[in-house]
C-alpha positions in Angstrom: 151.9 76.9 -43.7 151.3 79.9 -41.4 148.7 77.8 -39.4 151.4 75.3 -38.6 153.7 78.1 -37.4 151.0 79.4 -35.1 150.3 76.0 -33.7 154.1 75.4 -33.0 154.4 78.8 -31.3 151.3 78.1 -29.2 152.7 74.7 -28.2 156.0 76.3 -27.3 154.3 78.9 -25.1 152.3 76.2 -23.5 155.5 74.3 -22.7 157.0 77.5 -21.1 154.0 78.0 -18.9 153.9 74.3 -17.8 157.6 74.5 -17.0 157.2 77.6 -14.9 154.3 76.1 -13.0 156.4 73.0 -12.3 159.3 75.1 -11.1 157.0 77.1 -8.8 155.3 74.0 -7.5 158.7 72.7 -6.5 159.6 75.9 -4.5 156.2 76.0 -2.7 156.7 72.6 -1.1 154.0 70.7 -3.0 155.0 67.0 -2.9 154.5 66.4 -6.6 156.6 63.4 -7.5 156.8 62.2 -3.9 153.2 61.2 -3.3 152.3 57.8 -1.9 151.8 55.7 -5.0 154.8 57.1 -6.9 157.1 54.2 -7.4 160.9 54.2 -7.3 163.1 51.2 -7.9 166.8 51.5 -7.4 169.1 48.8 -8.7 172.9 48.7 -8.6 173.5 51.0 -11.5 170.0 52.2 -12.5 167.0 54.0 -11.0 163.5 53.6 -12.4 161.0 56.2 -11.4 157.3 55.9 -12.2 155.1 58.8 -10.7 151.7 57.0 -10.9 149.9 59.0 -8.2 151.3 62.3 -9.5 150.2 61.5 -13.0 146.7 60.6 -11.9 146.4 63.8 -9.8 147.5 66.0 -12.7 145.1 64.2 -15.1 142.2 64.8 -12.7 143.1 68.5 -12.3 143.5 69.1 -16.0 140.3 67.2 -16.8 138.4 69.3 -14.3 139.9 72.5 -15.6 139.1 71.7 -19.3 135.6 70.6 -18.3 135.0 73.9 -16.5 136.4 75.9 -19.5 134.0 74.1 -21.9 131.0 75.0 -19.7 
């Protein structure tokens, strides 16, 4: 049971770090979420937002970082 607790604490800390990075990225002027390829559809009463280009960029950066850490 203590292993599960450690995993949950680790995931919580990871969420805090990711949240801080996202907040800092917003203040530095990085256009995450507003890249060409991020789709927004606005209806009368709904808005659908799909950040396709941002998702691909984050995936590539994380894949590269994990590949470098394994090496």
